[in-house]
C-alpha positions in Angstrom: 21.9 3.9 22.6 22.1 0.4 21.0 24.0 -0.2 17.9 22.3 -0.9 14.5 23.3 -4.4 13.2 23.7 -3.8 9.7 24.4 -6.7 7.2 25.6 -6.0 3.6 26.0 -8.4 0.7 26.6 -8.3 -3.1 27.0 -10.0 -6.0 30.1 -9.7 -8.5 28.3 -6.7 -10.0 28.1 -5.1 -6.7 31.1 -6.0 -5.2 33.2 -2.7 -5.9 30.3 -0.5 -4.6 29.9 -2.7 -1.5 33.7 -2.1 -0.7 33.2 1.6 -0.9 30.1 1.6 1.3 31.6 -0.4 3.9 34.8 2.0 4.0 32.0 4.8 4.3 29.9 3.2 7.0 32.9 2.1 9.2 33.3 5.6 10.2 29.7 5.4 11.9 29.9 4.7 15.6 26.5 3.7 15.8 26.5 0.6 13.3 27.7 -2.9 13.6 28.7 -4.0 10.4 28.7 -7.7 8.8 30.1 -8.4 5.5 28.3 -11.4 4.0 30.3 -11.4 0.7 31.0 -11.7 -2.0 34.6 -11.1 -1.7 35.8 -10.4 -5.3 34.5 -9.3 -8.7 34.6 -13.1 -9.8 31.1 -14.1 -11.1 29.0 -15.4 -8.3 24.9 -16.1 -8.2 23.1 -13.1 -6.6 20.6 -15.6 -5.3 23.0 -17.2 -2.9 23.5 -13.6 -1.4 20.1 -12.7 -1.3 19.0 -15.5 0.8 22.0 -15.2 3.0 21.1 -11.4 4.0 17.3 -12.4 4.3 18.3 -15.3 6.8 20.3 -12.7 8.8 17.3 -10.4 9.3 14.6 -13.2 10.0 17.1 -14.7 12.5 17.6 -11.5 14.1 21.3 -11.5 13.7 20.7 -8.1 11.8 18.4 -5.3 12.3 18.5 -3.9 8.2 20.4 -4.9 5.3 22.1 -3.5 2.2 22.0 -5.7 -1.1 23.6 -4.8 -4.4 23.6 -6.5 -7.7 23.8 -5.1 -11.2 20.2 -3.9 -11.5 19.2 -4.5 -7.6 16.3 -6.5 -9.0 17.5 -10.0 -8.7 19.0 -9.8 -5.2 15.7 -7.9 -4.4 13.2 -10.6 -5.7 15.3 -13.1 -3.9 15.1 -11.7 -0.6 11.6 -10.9 -1.0 10.7 -14.7 -0.9 11.3 -14.8 2.7 8.2 -14.1 4.8 9.9 -11.5 7.0 11.7 -9.3 4.6 10.4 -6.0 3.1 13.3 -5.4 0.5 12.9 -2.2 -1.3 14.8 -1.4 -4.6 16.3 1.9 -4.0 17.6 4.3 -6.8 17.3 7.6 -5.2 16.9 9.4 -2.1 12.9 9.8 -2.1 12.4 6.1 -2.9 14.7 5.2 0.1 12.6 7.4 2.3 9.2 6.1 1.3 10.3 2.4 1.3 11.2 3.0 5.3 8.5 5.4 6.0 5.5 3.7 4.1 6.7 0.2 3.7 9.1 -0.3 6.8 11.5 -2.0 4.7 14.5 -3.7 6.1 16.6 -4.2 3.5 17.8 -1.5 0.7 18.5 -3.1 -2.6 20.8 -1.2 -4.7 21.5 -1.1 -8.4 25.2 -1.4 -8.5 25.5 -0.7 -12.2 23.3 2.5 -12.2 24.6 4.4 -9.4 27.9 5.7 -7.9 29.2 6.0 -4.2 27.9 9.3 -3.8 24.6 8.5 -4.8 24.5 5.3 -2.8 25.5 7.2 0.5 22.5 9.5 0.2 20.2 6.4 -0.3 21.8 4.5 2.4 21.7 7.7 4.8 17.9 8.3 4.1 17.2 4.5 4.6 19.1 4.3 8.0 17.5 7.5 9.4 13.8 7.3 8.2 11.5 5.9 10.7 8.3 3.9 10.0 5.4 6.1 9.8 2.9 3.3 11.0 -0.8 4.2 11.3 -2.5 3.3 7.9 0.9 1.9 6.8 1.0 -0.7 9.4 -2.3 -1.7 8.2 -0.9 -2.4 4.8 2.3 -3.9 6.1 0.3 -6.9 8.0 -1.1 -7.5 4.6 2.4 -8.2 3.0 3.1 -11.8 4.3 1.7 -14.7 2.4 -1.0 -16.4 4.3 -2.5 -19.7 3.2 -6.2 -18.8 4.0 -5.9 -16.2 1.2 -5.3 -18.7 -1.6 
C-alpha cells in the first residue's frame, strides 16, 4: 500500500495546533508528512502558507493537505484561488466527511482558535478515511474550476 503524502501548514494562530497534529500523525505508518511552516507563534501572513500548500498539491508533491489559521477562513480562501484545489473549512466530523464524500476536498482547513486537538484529530481522521462518492458528485466537481467560456 502506498503512503499518503500529506502536507500541513499553519499561520501563527494555528502553529500550536499544527505541532500537536503532527505529533499525532507521526504515529501513523501510512502517512508521509511534510511540514510547510510556519515554525513559531510569530505573526505571519496566512496567504503565504495557503498558496504554499495549494502548490504542493497542484504539483503532485502532496495528495492531501491540512491548513490551519485562526478562523480557518483566510487560509481556506487563499488555497481555493488555485484551480486544482478543493479546500474545505472543517469544524466538525460530519462537515469533514461531506467535504470528502461529496466534494472530493483535497485540503482540510481547520479553525485553530475554535477547536482543540481532540476535535482536530476526529476531523482529520474522518477526512483522511473518507473516499469520494463520485456519481452525481463527479458532475458537480467538474463544474468547480473556472472556465473562460462561462464568463
